C-alpha positions in Angstrom: 84.9 -110.8 15.4 87.9 -110.7 17.8 85.5 -110.6 20.6 83.7 -113.8 19.4 87.1 -115.5 19.0 88.2 -114.7 22.6 84.8 -115.9 23.9 85.3 -119.2 22.1 88.8 -119.5 23.5 87.4 -119.0 27.0 85.2 -122.1 26.8 86.8 -125.1 28.6 85.8 -128.6 27.9 86.0 -131.7 30.1 87.9 -133.5 27.4 89.6 -131.1 25.0 90.3 -133.5 22.2 87.0 -135.4 22.2 83.9 -134.5 20.2 80.7 -134.0 22.2 82.6 -133.2 25.4 80.7 -131.5 28.2 81.5 -127.8 28.9 83.6 -127.3 32.1 82.6 -124.6 34.5 85.9 -123.6 36.1 86.2 -122.0 39.6 89.0 -119.6 40.7 91.4 -121.2 43.3 89.7 -119.7 46.4 86.1 -120.9 45.8 87.4 -124.2 44.4 89.3 -124.9 47.6 86.3 -123.9 49.8 84.0 -126.2 47.8 86.4 -129.1 48.1 86.7 -128.5 51.9 82.9 -128.2 52.5 81.9 -131.2 50.3 84.8 -133.3 51.4 84.0 -132.5 55.1 80.5 -133.9 54.4 81.9 -137.1 53.1 84.2 -137.5 56.2 81.3 -136.9 58.6 79.1 -139.4 56.8 81.8 -142.1 56.9 83.1 -141.7 60.5 79.9 -140.6 62.1 78.0 -143.6 60.8 80.9 -145.9 61.5 80.7 -144.9 65.1 77.0 -145.7 65.2 77.6 -149.2 63.7 80.5 -150.0 66.0 78.6 -148.8 69.1 75.5 -150.9 68.4 77.3 -154.0 67.1 79.9 -154.0 69.9 77.8 -153.3 73.0 75.5 -156.3 73.8 73.1 -154.0 75.6 72.2 -152.4 72.3 71.4 -155.6 70.5 67.7 -154.9 70.0 65.4 -155.1 66.9 65.2 -151.3 66.6 68.9 -150.8 66.9 69.6 -153.4 64.2 67.4 -151.3 61.9 69.4 -148.2 62.9 72.7 -150.1 62.2 71.5 -150.8 58.6 70.3 -147.2 58.3 73.8 -146.1 59.4 75.3 -148.7 57.0 73.4 -147.2 54.0 74.6 -143.7 55.0 78.2 -144.9 55.5 78.2 -146.5 52.0 76.9 -143.2 50.6 79.9 -141.5 52.2 82.4 -144.1 50.8 81.1 -144.9 47.3 79.2 -141.8 46.3 80.2 -138.6 48.0 83.9 -138.5 47.2 83.3 -138.9 43.5 80.4 -136.5 43.6 82.7 -134.0 45.2 85.0 -134.1 42.2 82.1 -133.9 39.8 80.5 -131.0 41.6 83.7 -128.9 41.8 85.2 -129.8 38.4 81.8 -130.0 36.7 83.1 -133.0 34.9 83.1 -136.8 35.5 86.6 -138.3 35.2 85.9 -141.8 36.6 84.6 -143.6 33.4 81.2 -144.4 32.1 81.0 -147.8 33.8 81.5 -146.4 37.3 79.1 -143.6 36.5 76.4 -146.3 36.2 77.5 -148.0 39.4 77.8 -144.6 41.1 74.2 -143.8 40.2 73.0 -147.2 41.2 74.8 -147.0 44.6 73.4 -143.5 45.2 69.8 -144.6 44.5 70.0 -147.9 46.3 71.5 -146.6 49.5 69.1 -143.6 49.7 66.0 -145.7 49.1 67.3 -148.3 51.6 67.5 -145.4 54.1 63.9 -144.4 53.4 62.6 -148.0 53.7 64.5 -148.5 57.0 63.0 -145.3 58.4 59.6 -146.6 57.4 60.2 -149.9 59.2 61.5 -148.0 62.2 58.3 -145.9 62.3 56.2 -149.1 62.5 58.5 -150.5 65.2 58.2 -147.2 67.3 54.4 -147.3 66.9 54.1 -150.8 68.4 56.7 -149.8 71.1 54.8 -146.7 72.2 51.2 -148.0 72.0 52.0 -151.4 73.7 55.4 -151.2 75.3 55.0 -154.3 77.6 54.1 -156.8 74.8 56.3 -155.0 72.2 59.3 -157.4 72.6 57.1 -160.3 71.5 55.7 -158.5 68.5 58.7 -156.8 66.9 61.4 -159.5 67.3 64.9 -159.8 65.8 63.4 -162.1 63.1 60.8 -159.4 62.1 63.6 -156.8 62.0 65.7 -159.1 59.8 62.8 -159.5 57.3 62.4 -155.7 57.2 66.1 -155.3 56.5 66.2 -157.9 53.7 63.1 -156.6 51.9 64.4 -153.0 52.2 67.7 -153.7 50.6 66.2 -156.1 48.0 63.7 -153.6 46.6 66.2 -150.8 46.7 69.0 -152.6 44.9 66.6 -154.2 42.4 64.9 -150.9 41.5 68.1 -149.0 41.1 70.0 -151.5 39.0 66.9 -152.3 36.9 66.4 -148.7 35.9 69.8 -147.0 36.0 72.3 -149.8 35.0 70.2 -150.8 32.0 69.7 -147.2 30.9 65.9 -147.5 31.0 65.7 -144.1 32.7 67.0 -142.3 29.6 64.7 -143.9 27.0 63.1 -141.1 25.0 65.4 -138.4 26.2 68.6 -139.4 24.4 68.5 -136.4 22.1 69.0 -133.9 25.0 72.7 -133.0 24.5 73.2 -131.6 27.9 72.5 -135.0 29.4 74.5 -137.1 27.0 77.7 -135.2 26.5 81.0 -136.9 27.2 82.3 -136.1 30.7 79.0 -135.8 32.5 77.3 -138.2 35.0 73.7 -137.3 35.6 70.9 -139.6 36.2 67.8 -138.1 34.5 64.5 -140.0 34.7 62.0 -140.0 31.8 58.4 -139.2 32.5 57.4 -142.8 33.1 60.2 -143.7 35.6 60.1 -140.4 37.4 56.5 -141.1 38.4 57.5 -144.5 39.8 60.4 -142.9 41.7 58.0 -140.3 43.1 55.5 -143.0 44.3 58.3 -145.0 45.9 59.2 -141.9 47.8 55.7 -140.5 48.4 53.9 -143.6 49.7 56.4 -144.5 52.5 56.6 -140.8 53.4 52.9 -140.5 53.8 52.9 -143.7 55.8 55.6 -142.4 58.1 53.9 -139.0 58.6 50.7 -140.8 59.5 52.3 -143.2 61.9 54.4 -140.6 63.7 51.3 -138.4 64.0 49.6 -141.3 65.7 52.6 -142.0 67.9 52.7 -138.4 69.2 49.0 -138.4 69.9 49.4 -141.6 71.9 52.5 -140.1 73.6 50.6 -137.0 74.6 47.8 -139.0 76.1 50.3 -141.2 78.0 52.1 -138.1 79.3 48.8 -136.6 80.6 47.9 -139.9 82.3 51.3 -140.1 84.0 51.0 -136.5 85.2 47.6 -137.3 86.7 49.0 -140.4 88.4 52.0 -138.4 89.7 49.6 -136.0 91.5 48.2 -138.8 93.6 49.8 -140.6 96.5 51.8 -143.0 94.3 53.9 -140.1 93.0 57.0 -141.1 94.9 57.9 -143.8 92.5 56.9 -144.5 88.9 55.7 -147.9 87.8 57.8 -150.0 85.5 55.2 -149.5 82.7 55.4 -145.7 83.1 59.2 -145.8 82.8 59.2 -148.0 79.8 56.6 -145.8 78.2 58.7 -142.7 78.8 61.8 -144.4 77.2 59.9 -145.5 74.2 58.4 -142.1 73.7 61.8 -140.5 73.8 63.1 -143.0 71.2 60.2 -142.3 69.0 60.8 -138.5 69.2 64.4 -138.9 68.3 63.7 -141.2 65.4 60.9 -138.9 64.3 63.4 -136.0 64.1 65.7 -138.3 62.0 62.8 -138.9 59.7 61.9 -135.2 59.4 65.6 -134.4 58.6 65.4 -137.0 55.8 62.3 -135.6 54.3 63.5 -132.0 54.5 66.7 -133.0 52.6 64.9 -135.1 50.0 61.7 -133.3 49.2 63.3 -130.4 47.1 65.3 -132.9 45.1 62.3 -135.2 44.4 60.0 -132.3 43.5 62.6 -130.8 41.1 63.2 -134.2 39.5 59.5 -134.6 38.7 59.1 -131.1 37.4 62.3 -131.4 35.4 61.1 -134.5 33.5 58.2 -132.6 32.1 60.0 -129.3 31.2 63.0 -130.8 29.3 65.5 -130.7 32.2 66.0 -126.9 32.5 67.3 -126.9 36.1 70.7 -125.1 36.0 73.6 -127.4 36.9 74.5 -125.5 40.1 70.9 -125.7 41.4 71.0 -129.5 40.6 74.2 -129.9 42.6 72.9 -127.9 45.6 69.8 -130.2 45.7 71.9 -133.3 45.4 74.2 -132.3 48.2 71.3 -131.5 50.5 70.4 -135.2 50.0 74.0 -136.3 50.5 74.5 -134.3 53.7 71.5 -136.0 55.2 73.7 -139.1 55.5 76.0 -137.2 57.9 73.2 -135.8 60.1 71.8 -138.9 61.8 74.8 -139.6 64.1 74.5 -136.0 65.4 70.8 -136.5 66.1 71.6 -139.7 68.1 74.5 -137.9 69.9 72.3 -135.0 70.9 69.3 -137.0 72.1 70.8 -140.4 73.3 73.0 -140.4 76.4 73.9 -144.0 75.7 75.3 -143.1 72.3 77.4 -140.3 73.7 78.8 -142.8 76.3 79.4 -145.4 73.7 81.1 -142.9 71.4 83.4 -141.8 74.2 84.4 -145.4 75.0 85.1 -146.0 71.3 87.2 -142.9 70.8 89.4 -143.4 73.9 89.9 -147.1 73.0 88.2 -148.8 75.9 86.2 -151.0 73.5 89.5 -152.9 73.0 89.2 -154.4 76.5 87.8 -157.9 76.6 84.8 -157.2 78.8 83.9 -153.9 77.2 81.0 -155.4 75.3 79.0 -155.9 78.5 79.4 -152.3 79.7 76.2 -150.8 81.1 75.4 -147.8 78.9 72.1 -147.1 80.6 71.5 -145.6 84.0 68.2 -145.0 85.9 68.4 -141.4 84.9 68.7 -142.3 81.2 65.8 -144.7 81.4 63.4 -142.3 83.0 64.2 -139.1 81.0 
């Protein structure tokens, strides 16, 4: 009996004086500090890394291309995840409680879903852009213009925001699962999807994903064919200098490879979470909270990875980043700086 009483005393609640409060999972000071450091570091990387991408592309006129405008909005979505989602999720994950009110819980969920789906749709548009650029690099500028890029951006954000607020802000996602206490206790902020909505969410993720995998497969087949053709040309008398078409083709293939890696990173981060969400909806949400948090943070950390991918593969981004960090962008003529060299173009 004394044992039972001590166990009851050991249980901590998110809100001690409130009925129906969620149970708190406390951490000892050491692991708690480590978790705050690791999760907080992810938020800082997402904010400042993507801010650098946005400043670089918007400031330097040489980078004002349809593809880069899509990359800017992709970085913007990841930046907003770092600002409006990750800091609050850090507290929720470490404290295992939500202390920011029910209203912001709804907005937090809507922001989370909106920005993540916007990233997915932007990646899908970028894959189409890269396909046209690689398969027909010389006429590409007349096919994928700034106007076409703008339409892709508007549609991506419109569908993402509409879907998220329609489902999560109205509470339609919880219809039929209100009786599950673990999801409705006071002090929690989860976004479960019932069986109907989880299928729609899966399709919204699955269809663009399949399209991107198919498009990038075609891109790399074309790139392989082009590389072989260039090699055979180089073995002939004209090998001393590459034609303009060959240099353009090389540059476009390199851009496609880099953005393909960004897409692969997105899918690796998202797939476990999406699969778990679908399974969970049909087995009464039995995923342990710590597993759920790990899957969610895999998704969040993806928002911090793209700037590192660009920095690793794009010399122009490294040069732009250096100019931003040392403050040279404050000069009046810095926007016209040449970020490309012949070496960069022909890599």
